[in-house]
C-alpha beads as a LAMMPS data file, in Angstrom:
LAMMPS data file: protein, C-alpha beads

80 atoms
79 bonds

1 atom types
1 bond types

-500.0 500.0 xlo xhi
-500.0 500.0 ylo yhi
-500.0 500.0 zlo zhi

Masses

1 110.0

Atoms # bond

1 1 1 196.042 -229.252 17.716
2 1 1 199.069 -230.652 15.923
3 1 1 199.651 -230.087 12.219
4 1 1 202.067 -231.908 9.962
5 1 1 204.403 -229.513 8.161
6 1 1 206.730 -230.128 5.238
7 1 1 210.033 -228.275 5.442
8 1 1 211.810 -227.462 2.186
9 1 1 215.423 -226.304 1.966
10 1 1 215.933 -223.331 -0.348
11 1 1 218.959 -223.255 -2.667
12 1 1 219.800 -219.678 -1.661
13 1 1 219.679 -220.650 2.019
14 1 1 216.932 -220.924 4.562
15 1 1 213.764 -222.979 4.556
16 1 1 210.104 -222.674 3.641
17 1 1 207.306 -224.593 5.288
18 1 1 203.954 -225.736 3.969
19 1 1 201.012 -227.073 5.957
20 1 1 199.215 -229.676 3.788
21 1 1 196.052 -229.695 5.936
22 1 1 195.722 -225.914 5.496
23 1 1 196.056 -225.087 1.796
24 1 1 197.617 -221.671 1.354
25 1 1 199.344 -221.737 4.742
26 1 1 203.086 -221.235 4.241
27 1 1 205.987 -219.749 6.150
28 1 1 209.760 -219.448 5.995
29 1 1 212.865 -218.912 8.090
30 1 1 216.640 -218.811 7.970
31 1 1 216.938 -221.922 10.183
32 1 1 214.665 -224.932 10.677
33 1 1 213.866 -223.693 14.180
34 1 1 212.934 -220.226 12.911
35 1 1 210.875 -221.695 10.067
36 1 1 208.948 -223.878 12.535
37 1 1 208.330 -220.964 14.911
38 1 1 207.104 -218.855 11.997
39 1 1 204.944 -221.775 10.818
40 1 1 203.299 -221.911 14.252
41 1 1 202.398 -218.222 13.936
42 1 1 201.168 -218.748 10.368
43 1 1 198.988 -221.693 11.417
44 1 1 197.446 -219.727 14.291
45 1 1 196.660 -216.794 11.982
46 1 1 195.353 -219.036 9.211
47 1 1 193.053 -220.988 11.558
48 1 1 191.784 -217.762 13.150
49 1 1 190.967 -216.323 9.701
50 1 1 189.131 -219.497 8.668
51 1 1 187.066 -219.463 11.862
52 1 1 186.320 -215.750 11.484
53 1 1 185.007 -216.410 7.972
54 1 1 182.933 -219.366 9.212
55 1 1 184.945 -221.855 7.153
56 1 1 186.020 -225.358 8.115
57 1 1 189.425 -225.660 9.708
58 1 1 191.452 -228.361 7.970
59 1 1 192.242 -231.449 9.982
60 1 1 195.613 -233.129 9.866
61 1 1 195.368 -236.599 8.335
62 1 1 198.701 -237.999 9.485
63 1 1 200.492 -237.305 6.249
64 1 1 203.212 -239.843 5.543
65 1 1 206.265 -238.838 3.556
66 1 1 208.530 -241.435 2.013
67 1 1 211.154 -241.837 -0.645
68 1 1 211.091 -243.925 -3.793
69 1 1 214.401 -244.826 -5.410
70 1 1 214.605 -244.550 -9.191
71 1 1 217.931 -245.467 -10.794
72 1 1 219.681 -242.525 -12.426
73 1 1 219.399 -244.239 -15.795
74 1 1 215.954 -245.763 -15.749
75 1 1 214.409 -248.074 -18.367
76 1 1 212.597 -245.107 -19.925
77 1 1 215.865 -243.226 -20.451
78 1 1 217.553 -246.295 -22.009
79 1 1 214.829 -246.615 -24.662
80 1 1 215.466 -243.147 -26.051

Bonds

1 1 1 2
2 1 2 3
3 1 3 4
4 1 4 5
5 1 5 6
6 1 6 7
7 1 7 8
8 1 8 9
9 1 9 10
10 1 10 11
11 1 11 12
12 1 12 13
13 1 13 14
14 1 14 15
15 1 15 16
16 1 16 17
17 1 17 18
18 1 18 19
19 1 19 20
20 1 20 21
21 1 21 22
22 1 22 23
23 1 23 24
24 1 24 25
25 1 25 26
26 1 26 27
27 1 27 28
28 1 28 29
29 1 29 30
30 1 30 31
31 1 31 32
32 1 32 33
33 1 33 34
34 1 34 35
35 1 35 36
36 1 36 37
37 1 37 38
38 1 38 39
39 1 39 40
40 1 40 41
41 1 41 42
42 1 42 43
43 1 43 44
44 1 44 45
45 1 45 46
46 1 46 47
47 1 47 48
48 1 48 49
49 1 49 50
50 1 50 51
51 1 51 52
52 1 52 53
53 1 53 54
54 1 54 55
55 1 55 56
56 1 56 57
57 1 57 58
58 1 58 59
59 1 59 60
60 1 60 61
61 1 61 62
62 1 62 63
63 1 63 64
64 1 64 65
65 1 65 66
66 1 66 67
67 1 67 68
68 1 68 69
69 1 69 70
70 1 70 71
71 1 71 72
72 1 72 73
73 1 73 74
74 1 74 75
75 1 75 76
76 1 76 77
77 1 77 78
78 1 78 79
79 1 79 80
């Protein structure tokens, strides 16, 4: 099964990964490749634990990630 992951860069270096379909499933790594490999391991462990406890395994819902542009000096900031 495929899971959507969100990869976050960390200011100090490296990356952390969250799996939106599996709340509480996170991982990290020094490179994107390492973070993804660690995420795979985390997902496998997380799913196995859910199944062992008789809980539903979250399904990926094709999460879409986009960007919304907001001018640096928005209308709200100008009113202050």
